[in-house]
Backbone bond lengths (Angstrom), bond angles and torsions (degrees), N, CA, C in turn:
res aa  C-N    CA-C-N  psi(-1)  N-CA   C-N-CA  omega(-1)  CA-C   N-CA-C  phi
1 X - - - 1.465 - - 1.527 108.88 -
2 X 1.324 116.35 132.85 1.455 120.27 -178.83 1.524 110.97 -77.01
3 X 1.331 116.14 165.83 1.468 120.48 177.42 1.524 110.79 -59.31
4 X 1.338 116.99 -42.67 1.465 120.12 -179.35 1.531 110.90 -64.34
5 X 1.326 117.15 -40.48 1.461 120.03 178.98 1.520 110.81 -65.79
6 X 1.329 116.12 -40.63 1.463 119.29 178.36 1.524 110.85 -64.43
7 X 1.338 116.18 -38.58 1.460 120.00 178.50 1.530 110.56 -63.46
8 X 1.329 116.90 -40.85 1.463 120.78 176.28 1.534 110.24 -60.66
9 X 1.331 116.54 -45.64 1.452 120.72 -177.77 1.530 111.21 -62.08
10 X 1.315 116.76 -38.98 1.462 120.55 176.94 1.525 110.86 -64.05
11 X 1.332 116.30 -38.64 1.465 119.87 177.97 1.519 110.59 -64.20
12 X 1.340 117.12 -43.26 1.460 119.90 178.98 1.528 110.75 -57.81
13 X 1.329 115.64 -40.98 1.467 119.58 -179.95 1.524 110.69 -63.55
14 X 1.334 117.77 -45.43 1.463 120.24 -178.75 1.533 111.16 -63.58
15 X 1.324 116.36 -41.27 1.466 120.22 179.02 1.526 110.03 -64.78
16 X 1.327 117.20 -41.57 1.455 121.32 178.75 1.526 110.74 -60.32
17 X 1.319 116.18 -44.86 1.466 120.20 179.21 1.523 110.24 -61.34
18 X 1.326 117.14 -43.16 1.466 120.29 -178.74 1.525 111.84 -61.53
19 X 1.331 116.95 -51.00 1.464 118.59 -175.72 1.523 111.00 -70.90
20 X 1.330 117.80 -26.20 1.464 120.10 176.58 1.525 110.75 -70.59
21 X 1.328 116.09 -45.29 1.470 120.42 178.56 1.526 110.96 -61.96
22 X 1.332 116.73 -34.73 1.461 121.39 -177.59 1.529 112.18 -104.21
23 X 1.325 116.70 29.18 1.465 121.91 -175.21 1.524 112.99 -56.00
24 X 1.323 117.25 -33.10 1.464 120.48 -178.37 1.521 112.14 -62.15
25 X 1.330 116.91 -24.17 1.473 120.48 -179.98 1.525 112.19 -80.12
26 X 1.352 116.72 -8.11 1.464 119.27 -174.42 1.522 112.89 -122.96
27 X 1.325 115.98 21.02 1.461 119.83 176.52 1.523 110.13 -59.81
28 X 1.335 115.85 132.17 1.460 120.26 178.74 1.515 114.03 85.40
29 X 1.341 117.46 1.42 1.466 120.69 178.32 1.532 109.61 -103.50
30 X 1.314 115.70 -178.47 1.475 120.36 178.95 1.526 112.15 -76.71
31 X 1.335 116.77 -10.81 1.458 120.49 -171.41 1.534 114.06 -60.09
32 X 1.350 119.98 -49.11 1.471 118.49 -175.65 1.524 113.85 -57.38
33 X 1.317 117.78 -41.95 1.454 120.18 179.42 1.513 112.53 -70.20
34 X 1.323 116.14 -39.32 1.460 119.44 -177.31 1.522 112.80 -72.78
35 X 1.331 118.15 -28.62 1.460 118.39 179.52 1.522 110.33 -68.72
36 X 1.328 117.20 -31.53 1.465 120.24 175.37 1.527 109.83 -64.36
37 X 1.329 115.74 -43.54 1.462 119.20 178.39 1.525 110.80 -64.82
38 X 1.330 117.31 -39.89 1.460 120.77 -179.37 1.528 110.64 -63.36
39 X 1.337 117.27 -40.99 1.461 120.15 178.09 1.526 110.62 -64.52
40 X 1.333 116.88 -37.85 1.463 120.28 176.39 1.515 111.97 -63.88
41 X 1.320 116.39 -37.40 1.468 121.08 176.75 1.520 109.94 -62.74
42 X 1.328 116.26 -41.51 1.460 119.84 178.19 1.521 111.70 -59.80
43 X 1.327 116.51 -44.20 1.467 120.33 178.42 1.525 110.97 -62.62
44 X 1.343 116.72 -41.78 1.469 120.66 -179.74 1.524 110.93 -65.11
45 X 1.324 116.91 -37.89 1.463 120.16 178.92 1.519 111.48 -67.03
46 X 1.332 116.41 -40.28 1.456 119.82 177.46 1.527 110.54 -63.75
47 X 1.334 116.81 -41.71 1.465 120.13 179.36 1.527 110.94 -63.11
48 X 1.340 116.23 -42.10 1.463 120.16 179.06 1.522 110.91 -65.98
49 X 1.333 116.56 -39.00 1.469 119.88 178.38 1.524 110.88 -63.99
50 X 1.334 116.49 -35.77 1.468 120.22 178.49 1.518 110.55 -65.32
51 X 1.328 116.51 -38.49 1.469 120.43 177.57 1.521 110.03 -64.00
52 X 1.331 116.55 -42.22 1.461 119.79 176.93 1.520 110.67 -61.00
53 X 1.328 116.36 -40.57 1.457 121.00 -175.51 1.518 111.79 -64.32
54 X 1.336 117.63 -44.96 1.464 119.17 -175.87 1.517 112.09 -74.35
55 X 1.321 117.87 -6.23 1.464 119.88 177.29 1.522 111.98 -86.78
56 X 1.342 116.33 -1.38 1.456 120.29 -179.12 1.519 109.83 -121.30
57 X 1.307 116.57 176.14 1.454 120.38 173.68 1.514 113.43 93.84
58 X 1.338 114.36 -154.47 1.460 120.46 -169.63 1.515 112.82 -66.63
59 X 1.334 118.56 -21.36 1.456 120.00 -178.42 1.532 112.83 -79.11
60 X 1.322 117.35 -11.24 1.458 120.38 -174.17 1.524 112.11 -62.43
61 X 1.336 117.58 -44.00 1.458 120.41 -178.52 1.522 111.40 -63.09
62 X 1.325 116.83 -43.61 1.463 120.63 179.52 1.524 110.49 -63.34
63 X 1.331 116.91 -41.89 1.456 120.71 179.45 1.536 110.85 -65.18
64 X 1.315 117.22 -39.29 1.461 121.02 179.42 1.524 111.00 -63.97
65 X 1.327 116.10 -38.85 1.464 119.91 178.90 1.522 110.60 -65.05
66 X 1.329 116.90 -43.14 1.468 120.53 179.00 1.523 110.61 -65.29
67 X 1.321 116.70 -36.49 1.456 120.07 177.64 1.527 110.71 -65.12
68 X 1.327 116.68 -43.57 1.461 120.89 -179.26 1.533 111.34 -60.55
69 X 1.323 116.00 -42.19 1.470 120.45 179.24 1.526 111.17 -64.63
70 X 1.336 116.42 -40.86 1.461 120.34 -179.75 1.526 110.70 -67.07
71 X 1.318 117.19 -43.52 1.467 121.03 179.12 1.522 110.62 -59.92
72 X 1.317 116.60 -43.35 1.459 120.72 179.86 1.532 111.17 -60.76
73 X 1.324 116.80 -43.06 1.462 121.15 -179.85 1.526 111.07 -68.20
74 X 1.319 117.34 -41.09 1.470 120.56 -179.74 1.525 110.94 -64.57
75 X 1.318 117.06 -38.86 1.465 119.58 177.82 1.525 111.18 -61.81
76 X 1.328 117.02 -41.40 1.465 120.99 178.69 1.526 111.08 -63.72
77 X 1.331 115.79 -43.34 1.465 119.48 -179.05 1.529 110.57 -67.66
78 X 1.322 117.13 -41.74 1.461 119.40 -179.97 1.531 111.05 -63.13
79 X 1.311 116.89 -47.83 1.464 120.10 -178.16 1.531 111.37 -62.23
80 X 1.335 115.92 -41.18 1.463 119.41 179.81 1.524 110.56 -69.87
81 X 1.324 116.46 -40.29 1.463 120.05 179.82 1.511 112.39 -62.56
82 X 1.329 116.98 -42.04 1.462 119.75 178.08 1.532 110.86 -66.57
83 X 1.336 116.54 -35.75 1.468 119.52 177.31 1.527 110.71 -65.50
84 X 1.330 116.60 -38.13 1.472 120.85 177.15 1.523 109.99 -63.38
85 X 1.339 115.79 -43.57 1.461 120.11 179.69 1.519 112.20 -62.32
86 X 1.329 117.14 -40.52 1.466 121.05 178.30 1.522 110.60 -66.03
87 X 1.338 116.21 -40.76 1.460 120.36 179.57 1.523 110.93 -62.91
88 X 1.341 115.99 -36.62 1.459 121.20 179.92 1.524 112.20 -84.02
89 X 1.328 116.83 -9.08 1.462 120.60 -176.96 1.516 112.10 64.96
90 X 1.328 116.50 34.48 1.467 121.63 -174.89 1.532 109.13 -116.64
91 X 1.321 115.28 104.68 1.468 120.25 -178.12 1.525 111.78 -63.95
92 X 1.324 117.30 -31.94 1.458 120.71 -179.51 1.529 110.94 -65.48
93 X 1.319 116.30 -39.10 1.468 119.78 177.76 1.522 110.09 -65.68
94 X 1.318 116.65 -43.42 1.465 120.45 177.90 1.526 110.25 -58.35
95 X 1.317 115.96 -45.23 1.461 120.75 -177.89 1.527 111.67 -63.74
96 X 1.349 117.29 -34.44 1.466 120.40 -177.27 1.527 112.04 -68.46
97 X 1.334 116.54 -19.52 1.470 120.64 178.77 1.524 112.26 -106.52
98 X 1.308 117.68 3.85 1.463 121.84 -174.87 1.527 109.36 -103.95
99 X 1.325 116.99 79.45 1.461 121.61 -176.76 1.521 110.94 -94.67
100 X 1.311 116.05 152.64 1.460 122.35 -176.85 1.523 108.35 -140.87
101 X 1.342 119.02 142.18 1.467 128.41 3.56 1.517 111.47 -78.87
102 X 1.319 116.31 -172.24 1.459 120.41 176.74 1.522 109.43 -59.49
103 X 1.312 116.41 145.00 1.470 120.46 -176.47 1.521 111.94 -56.80
104 X 1.322 116.62 -36.11 1.461 120.01 -178.51 1.523 112.02 -65.44
105 X 1.329 117.32 -18.58 1.473 121.10 -179.37 1.524 112.95 -105.77
106 X 1.324 116.81 2.07 1.465 119.63 179.36 1.534 110.65 -77.39
107 X 1.318 115.69 146.75 1.456 120.49 170.43 1.529 108.71 -66.00
108 X 1.312 116.97 159.70 1.461 120.80 -175.28 1.527 112.80 -54.71
109 X 1.339 116.58 -50.61 1.456 120.25 -177.31 1.530 110.83 -66.01
110 X 1.335 116.56 -34.05 1.463 121.49 177.92 1.529 110.49 -66.59
111 X 1.325 116.65 -35.40 1.466 120.76 178.99 1.525 110.63 -66.51
112 X 1.314 117.35 -38.73 1.466 120.53 177.24 1.533 110.16 -63.35
113 X 1.317 116.76 -42.53 1.469 120.79 178.27 1.530 110.78 -64.43
114 X 1.329 116.92 -36.87 1.466 120.53 178.36 1.518 110.77 -64.87
115 X 1.330 116.35 -39.65 1.465 120.21 177.77 1.525 110.58 -61.98
116 X 1.325 116.59 -40.74 1.469 120.26 178.06 1.523 110.83 -63.78
117 X 1.337 116.17 -41.80 1.468 120.32 -178.72 1.527 111.01 -65.64
118 X 1.330 117.28 -42.88 1.465 119.81 -179.75 1.524 111.78 -69.30
119 X 1.312 117.08 -33.86 1.456 119.03 177.31 1.528 110.56 -63.58
120 X 1.328 115.70 -42.34 1.464 120.03 177.48 1.524 110.94 -62.27
121 X 1.333 116.52 -44.29 1.465 120.65 -179.03 1.526 111.64 -66.32
122 X 1.332 116.76 -38.88 1.461 120.49 -175.85 1.521 112.62 -76.36
123 X 1.319 117.69 -26.42 1.463 120.50 -177.08 1.526 111.58 -58.00
124 X 1.331 116.05 -40.15 1.476 119.92 -178.58 1.520 112.67 -71.12
125 X 1.333 117.48 -12.31 1.472 120.97 -176.74 1.525 110.16 -125.50
126 X 1.317 116.73 30.81 1.468 121.16 -175.58 1.532 112.03 -55.29
127 X 1.316 116.91 -45.99 1.473 120.37 -178.18 1.523 111.23 -62.87
128 X 1.328 116.55 -39.01 1.462 120.25 179.66 1.522 111.15 -65.76
129 X 1.324 116.57 -36.98 1.467 119.77 177.29 1.531 110.40 -65.88
130 X 1.340 115.83 -43.45 1.464 119.07 -178.68 1.534 110.83 -65.26
131 X 1.326 116.25 -34.08 1.469 118.39 179.30 1.517 111.82 -72.92
132 X 1.319 116.26 -7.52 1.467 120.71 178.36 1.537 111.00 -113.10
133 X 1.332 115.36 24.86 1.462 119.71 170.19 1.507 116.75 101.11
134 X 1.331 118.69 -1.65 1.458 120.41 178.26 1.529 110.28 -80.38
135 X 1.337 116.37 144.44 1.462 120.23 176.92 1.517 109.97 -68.44
136 X 1.323 115.52 156.95 1.464 119.97 178.88 1.524 111.69 -62.82
137 X 1.312 116.22 -20.24 1.478 121.39 -178.12 1.522 112.17 -95.62
138 X 1.340 118.49 13.60 1.466 118.56 -169.70 1.524 112.95 -63.20
139 X 1.344 118.15 -33.33 1.466 119.81 178.71 1.532 110.76 -68.48
140 X 1.330 115.93 -40.87 1.465 119.48 176.22 1.526 110.47 -66.53
141 X 1.340 115.96 -37.18 1.469 119.66 177.73 1.530 110.87 -63.89
142 X 1.329 115.95 -38.77 1.465 120.11 177.17 1.523 110.14 -63.99
143 X 1.326 116.68 -43.80 1.465 120.45 179.60 1.527 110.42 -61.04
144 X 1.327 116.32 -41.28 1.465 120.43 -179.84 1.524 111.05 -64.06
145 X 1.343 116.67 -44.73 1.464 120.60 179.60 1.525 110.96 -65.54
146 X 1.319 115.27 -40.21 1.471 120.09 179.18 1.519 110.80 -64.02
147 X 1.344 117.72 -45.51 1.465 121.92 -178.17 1.524 111.23 -67.83
148 X 1.327 116.89 -37.89 1.467 120.02 179.77 1.525 110.67 -62.64
149 X 1.332 116.53 -41.96 1.459 120.14 178.30 1.523 110.80 -69.89
150 X 1.333 116.51 -44.42 1.461 120.68 -179.10 1.523 111.04 -59.81
151 X 1.342 117.17 -42.78 1.457 120.60 -177.75 1.522 112.10 -70.54
152 X 1.341 116.93 -19.33 1.461 120.55 178.21 1.520 112.64 -84.89
153 X 1.342 116.22 -8.81 1.465 120.16 -179.20 1.510 110.95 -79.29
154 X 1.325 117.83 151.83 1.456 119.77 170.23 1.513 110.01 -63.17
155 X 1.333 115.96 157.45 1.463 120.09 -177.14 1.518 110.23 -76.15
156 X 1.310 116.85 80.85 1.454 122.24 -179.28 1.513 110.48 126.36
157 X 1.283 117.54 161.82 1.454 122.02 -178.72 1.521 110.23 -77.73
158 X 1.343 116.89 128.11 1.455 119.44 177.40 1.522 110.87 -67.51
159 X 1.337 116.94 -30.04 1.457 119.65 175.82 1.527 109.52 -63.62
160 X 1.325 115.85 -45.39 1.455 120.02 178.75 1.527 111.16 -65.45
161 X 1.341 116.73 -36.41 1.463 120.14 179.50 1.522 110.88 -63.59
162 X 1.320 116.33 -43.26 1.463 120.29 178.95 1.524 110.77 -63.51
163 X 1.333 116.39 -42.89 1.463 119.84 178.88 1.517 110.63 -66.89
164 X 1.332 117.14 -34.93 1.465 120.59 177.61 1.516 110.57 -59.46
165 X 1.323 116.70 -45.56 1.464 120.19 -179.66 1.525 110.67 -61.56
166 X 1.324 116.51 -43.75 1.473 120.42 -179.95 1.527 110.57 -61.16
167 X 1.329 116.69 -47.23 1.460 120.76 -177.50 1.530 111.51 -68.43
168 X 1.319 116.93 -37.74 1.466 119.96 179.70 1.529 110.98 -66.19
169 X 1.321 116.77 -36.58 1.461 119.66 177.90 1.527 110.36 -65.72
170 X 1.327 116.64 -41.10 1.464 119.62 178.24 1.526 110.92 -58.49
171 X 1.337 116.28 -44.48 1.467 120.27 -179.72 1.528 110.90 -69.94
172 X 1.336 116.84 -41.18 1.463 119.72 -178.96 1.523 111.18 -63.32
173 X 1.337 116.91 -36.73 1.462 119.97 178.16 1.531 111.30 -63.32
174 X 1.328 116.33 -36.82 1.469 120.31 176.89 1.524 110.04 -65.11
175 X 1.340 116.56 -41.51 1.465 120.38 179.94 1.522 110.63 -64.31
176 X 1.331 116.14 -46.50 1.462 119.77 -178.52 1.526 110.49 -63.28
177 X 1.324 117.59 -32.07 1.466 120.33 176.18 1.528 110.57 -62.92
178 X 1.332 116.70 -36.24 1.467 120.01 176.79 1.531 110.45 -66.74
179 X 1.347 115.56 -37.45 1.459 119.30 175.84 1.527 110.31 -64.08
180 X 1.341 115.88 -41.26 1.467 119.71 -177.86 1.526 111.22 -55.23
181 X 1.339 115.85 -49.20 1.470 118.33 -176.35 1.520 110.78 -72.84
182 X 1.327 117.60 -35.99 1.465 120.02 -178.55 1.521 110.72 -69.52
183 X 1.320 116.44 -44.00 1.470 120.15 177.08 1.527 109.90 -63.45
184 X 1.337 116.34 -41.67 1.462 119.66 178.70 1.520 112.57 -61.42
185 X 1.326 116.66 -32.53 1.460 120.08 177.97 1.524 112.02 -77.98
186 X 1.345 116.33 -28.64 1.469 120.04 -177.50 1.523 112.19 -83.13
187 X 1.327 116.76 -33.48 1.457 120.87 -175.59 1.524 110.24 -119.00
188 X 1.316 115.72 128.67 1.461 122.14 178.22 1.523 108.44 -100.51
189 X 1.325 115.91 119.24 1.459 119.94 -178.38 1.524 112.36 -63.63
190 X 1.340 117.21 -19.98 1.464 120.78 -179.81 1.519 112.45 -93.47
191 X 1.352 116.10 -2.14 1.468 120.77 179.56 1.525 108.21 -99.04
192 X 1.330 118.22 117.69 1.476 120.46 -178.23 1.528 113.09 -55.68
193 X 1.324 117.30 -26.42 1.461 120.10 -177.32 1.528 112.49 -74.17
194 X 1.313 115.97 -31.48 1.470 119.24 -176.17 1.525 113.78 -114.90
195 X 1.326 117.41 -9.94 1.466 120.87 -177.68 1.534 112.91 -57.59
196 X 1.358 119.44 -40.62 1.475 118.38 -179.98 1.529 113.20 -61.33
197 X 1.336 116.72 -37.71 1.458 118.84 178.98 1.527 111.19 -69.58
198 X 1.315 116.25 -38.16 1.461 119.51 176.93 1.529 110.31 -62.34
199 X 1.315 116.69 -41.19 1.464 120.87 179.05 1.524 110.85 -66.00
200 X 1.336 116.00 -39.09 1.468 119.70 179.43 1.525 110.71 -65.18
201 X 1.330 116.72 -40.70 1.468 119.63 177.88 1.525 110.18 -64.51
202 X 1.327 116.42 -45.45 1.465 119.88 -179.32 1.527 110.81 -59.05
203 X 1.332 116.72 -36.32 1.451 120.73 178.79 1.529 110.76 -67.79
204 X 1.334 116.05 -43.64 1.467 120.08 178.63 1.518 111.09 -64.30
205 X 1.305 116.53 -31.02 1.465 123.19 -173.98 1.530 112.85 -75.44
206 X 1.317 118.09 -15.15 1.463 121.26 -178.06 1.528 109.92 -68.83
207 X 1.319 116.19 133.54 1.464 121.43 174.31 1.520 107.17 -89.11
208 X 1.329 115.85 110.99 1.460 121.09 -176.18 1.516 108.39 -94.02
209 X 1.312 116.02 104.76 1.463 121.22 -177.80 1.528 109.94 -93.30
210 X 1.297 114.77 128.39 1.459 120.74 177.39 1.522 109.08 -129.04
211 X 1.286 115.38 161.08 1.458 120.98 176.69 1.531 110.02 -124.26
212 X 1.337 115.03 26.53 1.456 118.69 178.46 1.520 110.02 -75.69
213 X 1.317 115.67 159.20 1.451 120.48 178.52 1.525 109.33 -65.42
214 X 1.332 119.20 125.52 1.461 120.59 -178.34 1.522 110.92 -61.46
215 X 1.304 115.72 149.46 1.445 121.28 174.55 1.524 108.70 -64.31
216 X 1.310 117.25 133.75 1.456 121.57 178.70 1.518 109.42 -104.63
217 X 1.315 114.99 135.35 1.456 121.46 -179.22 1.523 108.23 -118.87
218 X 1.330 116.58 122.20 1.466 121.50 178.48 1.528 109.06 -109.72
219 X 1.324 115.66 142.71 1.466 120.58 -177.38 1.516 110.86 -132.52
220 X 1.325 116.05 132.62 1.460 121.94 164.70 1.515 106.05 -119.13
221 X 1.323 116.85 141.88 1.459 119.85 -174.27 1.518 111.09 -139.64
222 X 1.319 115.18 148.14 1.458 122.34 174.49 1.517 107.93 -129.58
223 X 1.332 115.05 158.77 1.466 119.24 -177.28 1.507 110.80 -135.72
224 X 1.309 116.61 136.68 1.459 123.63 173.64 1.519 107.51 -130.24
225 X 1.342 115.72 105.93 1.457 118.54 -173.68 1.509 109.73 65.32
226 X 1.318 116.60 -123.38 1.470 120.68 177.85 1.527 112.62 -100.11
227 X 1.322 117.15 5.53 1.460 121.29 -179.98 1.523 110.36 -96.27
228 X 1.321 115.88 123.25 1.466 121.86 -179.24 1.525 108.49 -113.84
229 X 1.320 115.64 130.30 1.462 121.76 177.26 1.522 108.49 -116.59
230 X 1.323 116.00 131.20 1.446 120.49 -178.37 1.516 111.98 -121.06
231 X 1.326 116.16 138.75 1.457 122.35 174.17 1.518 108.06 -107.67
232 X 1.324 116.48 119.37 1.462 122.49 -173.72 1.524 109.93 -107.72
233 X 1.327 115.56 134.96 1.461 121.24 176.39 1.526 108.75 -125.02
234 X 1.327 116.72 130.56 1.458 122.84 -179.55 1.523 110.03 -101.67
235 X 1.338 116.31 149.06 1.459 120.12 -179.07 1.523 112.03 -77.04
236 X 1.337 117.53 -14.53 1.451 121.20 172.52 1.529 108.15 -149.65
237 X 1.330 118.15 159.33 1.467 120.75 -172.64 1.522 113.11 -60.37
238 X 1.324 114.56 148.26 1.462 121.00 176.92 1.527 110.19 -67.50
239 X 1.334 114.90 155.88 1.455 121.31 177.14 1.522 109.17 -109.22
240 X 1.306 116.61 165.12 1.463 120.91 179.49 1.526 110.47 -58.31
241 X 1.320 116.08 128.98 1.460 120.51 179.28 1.510 114.43 95.60
242 X 1.339 118.32 -4.34 1.458 120.56 178.48 1.530 110.24 -71.83
243 X 1.318 116.12 139.25 1.458 121.06 176.95 1.523 109.06 -130.49
244 X 1.318 116.23 155.43 1.464 120.71 -178.71 1.518 109.48 -135.32
245 X 1.339 115.68 152.33 1.463 121.58 179.20 1.517 109.42 -152.26
246 X 1.326 115.45 154.55 1.462 120.57 172.47 1.518 108.74 -93.97
247 X 1.339 115.95 143.91 1.459 121.80 177.79 1.520 107.58 -128.22
248 X 1.336 117.96 140.92 1.463 119.18 -174.71 1.527 111.46 -144.38
249 X 1.319 115.34 157.57 1.455 123.55 169.21 1.527 107.51 -159.22
250 X 1.330 116.98 162.48 1.460 119.67 -179.60 1.526 110.08 -59.76
251 X 1.330 115.73 142.49 1.458 120.69 179.30 1.526 110.68 -57.78
252 X 1.329 116.19 131.99 1.454 121.58 179.11 1.502 114.33 84.83
253 X 1.321 118.26 -7.13 1.465 120.90 -178.76 1.524 110.66 -79.27
254 X 1.330 115.66 150.86 1.468 120.47 173.91 1.520 110.73 -105.09
255 X 1.344 116.31 9.58 1.469 120.71 178.48 1.526 109.95 -69.24
256 X 1.328 117.66 159.28 1.464 119.78 177.80 1.533 110.95 -61.85
257 X 1.316 116.58 151.96 1.448 121.19 175.56 1.527 110.13 -71.24
258 X 1.319 116.19 146.49 1.465 122.51 170.33 1.519 107.64 -95.16
259 X 1.327 116.99 131.07 1.462 121.48 -173.62 1.521 111.06 -106.75
260 X 1.334 116.22 134.04 1.463 121.56 177.75 1.522 109.48 -77.24
261 X 1.343 117.19 165.53 1.468 119.30 173.37 1.524 110.25 -58.08
262 X 1.326 115.80 145.48 1.460 120.64 -176.13 1.522 111.51 -78.17
263 X 1.325 115.41 150.94 1.463 123.04 177.29 1.524 108.95 -120.77
264 X 1.311 117.53 133.35 1.472 120.99 177.24 1.528 109.28 -70.14
265 X 1.325 115.60 130.91 1.458 120.83 175.85 1.526 107.14 -97.72
266 X 1.317 118.25 116.24 1.474 119.90 -177.79 1.522 112.11 -55.92
267 X 1.316 116.11 135.63 1.462 120.76 179.33 1.522 110.31 -58.57
268 X 1.333 115.70 138.72 1.452 120.97 178.30 1.513 114.31 90.73
269 X 1.339 117.53 -10.92 1.461 120.28 178.47 1.529 109.91 -96.59
270 X 1.301 116.12 159.24 1.460 119.60 -179.23 1.522 112.34 -126.32
271 X 1.330 117.09 12.47 1.462 120.68 177.05 1.519 109.34 -135.86
272 X 1.328 115.11 155.19 1.467 120.66 177.58 1.521 108.41 -154.38
273 X 1.314 115.81 149.92 1.460 121.87 176.47 1.524 107.81 -113.31
274 X 1.341 116.26 125.15 1.458 121.82 -176.26 1.525 109.41 -126.03
275 X 1.315 116.19 159.80 1.461 119.43 177.52 1.517 109.78 -146.64
276 X 1.337 115.19 155.68 1.453 121.30 177.70 1.530 107.94 -153.76
277 X 1.313 116.30 148.11 1.458 121.26 175.88 1.519 108.64 -105.34
278 X 1.322 116.87 120.80 1.462 121.61 -179.29 1.524 108.89 -90.52
279 X 1.317 116.66 166.08 1.469 121.09 -173.95 1.519 112.35 -115.34
280 X 1.337 116.78 23.10 1.457 120.65 179.83 1.517 109.39 -142.34
281 X 1.330 115.32 149.09 1.460 120.03 175.72 1.524 111.38 -85.16
282 X 1.324 117.77 -9.33 1.459 122.30 -179.97 1.529 110.57 -74.16
283 X 1.334 117.32 159.20 1.471 119.59 175.62 1.525 110.92 -58.76
284 X 1.309 116.34 143.22 1.460 121.36 179.90 1.524 109.98 -125.57
285 X 1.337 115.36 148.46 1.463 122.20 172.63 1.527 107.49 -93.46
286 X 1.317 116.88 128.62 1.460 122.12 -176.18 1.522 109.19 -121.46
287 X 1.324 116.41 134.74 1.462 121.28 173.78 1.521 108.32 -126.88
288 X 1.312 115.96 153.82 1.462 121.87 174.31 1.519 108.68 -105.07
289 X 1.328 116.59 132.15 1.468 121.18 178.34 1.519 109.20 -115.91
290 X 1.337 115.95 129.08 1.457 121.91 172.61 1.518 108.15 -107.03
291 X 1.305 117.16 127.12 1.467 122.78 177.84 1.517 108.59 -112.97
292 X 1.326 116.35 121.77 1.459 121.08 179.50 1.516 109.62 -86.42
293 X 1.337 115.01 164.77 1.457 118.33 -176.05 1.523 112.92 -70.71
294 X 1.329 118.34 -9.31 1.463 120.67 175.29 1.529 111.55 -91.27
295 X 1.352 115.98 1.86 1.455 120.07 178.05 1.505 114.43 96.08
296 X 1.333 118.58 -11.92 1.456 120.25 179.02 1.521 110.05 -70.92
297 X 1.317 116.04 146.50 1.456 121.13 -177.28 1.521 110.49 -130.81
298 X 1.319 115.86 143.10 1.456 122.35 -178.92 1.527 108.36 -134.09
299 X 1.314 116.77 136.17 1.448 120.26 -177.39 1.517 111.67 -123.81
300 X 1.321 114.91 151.82 1.456 121.27 175.89 1.506 110.43 -81.01
301 X 1.313 116.27 168.03 1.454 120.10 167.79 1.520 108.62 -67.43
302 X 1.317 116.74 156.95 1.466 120.77 -177.36 1.521 110.67 -74.84
303 X 1.329 114.36 143.83 1.462 122.83 174.35 1.518 107.21 -120.00
304 X 1.324 117.69 128.92 1.462 121.37 -179.45 1.523 109.52 -94.96
305 X 1.324 116.29 126.58 1.465 121.66 178.53 1.529 109.67 -132.65
């Protein structure tokens, strides 16, 4: 997420808080329904930002290596499969191994789908592959390479996550525009009785753009049964009003994260201990989210436990 996008998201949060606190002034207007949608947009943006985050960092090299190994294997299977099809004079077999674009140019999720397609095509010709130098375990080897790469991917497409943020901002801007006119109609800046609320809304509505280094949140986590304990480290001390929570979902899932109750992080400290109870015996991806009192939120990379 860019600095400008984060600044927009912080503004949406402040506006949401304002109209929620003053909900009684907007009974019968579009505001109550739209603030629910705006809060949902905020959650979706945070989820998309988390997907972007786990696609970078120390895991990138390992993921690239797994991708390289998978691409190499897929090229061998495709070339051999097309040769088998030519030998058999079967255009359909040739076509089943003739995927496009080149594996090296496929997006990550597209490469996983290509591996599935080639495995299906090769299964029917297993003996022919083995007679051309492939090990008897080549289909299992393909599955292993495919799963290793798939499990190294972030939970969701980073391309889709980036587009999600762009589209959510477009919709949120439309919602905030509805708030602008409704608040302007409810509060008269020239009326002493309502001028303070109008000024407070205008202040919340400002998009505060900064170019400071984002707060970094690091997480280490352990699991005992369904109980997960996380140790959080911040790149700079917490401020008054900062809260932190663990968020989790099954590894590889694209479902929304489930968030634990928030814990206050004492001002001036840079570490916190958090816990959450998950509802599955399967491995889960866990992230730590720090929410500052200005509404900005920062998340760690995912840890699988």
